[in-house]
C-alpha positions, 0 to 999 in steps of 0.5 A: 499499499502507498499513501498517494492522497491526504486532504486538508479543509480550507475555507476558500478553494481559490485563495488556498490554491494561490497560497499553497502555489504562489507562497508555498511553491507547490504546483497544481496537479488536479483541478475539476469541477462537478456542479458546485463540487470541485476536486483540486489538489497540489504536489511538491515540485520536489516530488511532482509524481508523490503524494498529492494534498487536496484542498477540500473546501469545509463546506459541511459543519463537522469539517468546519468544526474540525478545522477551527477546532485545530487552529484554535488549539494551535495544532497544524493541519498539515506537516511539511518536512525539508532539509532547510527549515531556515532557508524556507522560512525566509523564502516563503516569508519574503512572499508574504506568509505569515508565521506564527512560530519561527524556526525553533528547535525541538525535541529531534527536529527544528519547526516553524508554523505558519498560517495558510490563510484559509483556517490552518496552521502548517508545520514545516519540519526539519529533522535532526541529523544525529 
């Protein structure tokens, strides 16, 4: 078995697409609509055929409640991994991202947290080299 897709709820798919592509640097992978439903995914340019992230509209009450609860608790909805958390922090911040935590050493890694402007906190993680 392989993980090919995971989802994050967003409150505005078009705004999320701009953020995840223009600010984070991901590429749009799929974008299909049927009526009011839109299937929208992005992928890392480092792994264009790797795992996709669905930007799912939080249009149902349980999805919205889940998204809001995570945000209020300061929990990231998605964690991305990098080999250069400080470099990514500077690059993404220069593109206008609002970080809620700058690169900070924690047990086994260095992490940074940012607001995706669509209702989520994201975490960027660089694992420690032992």
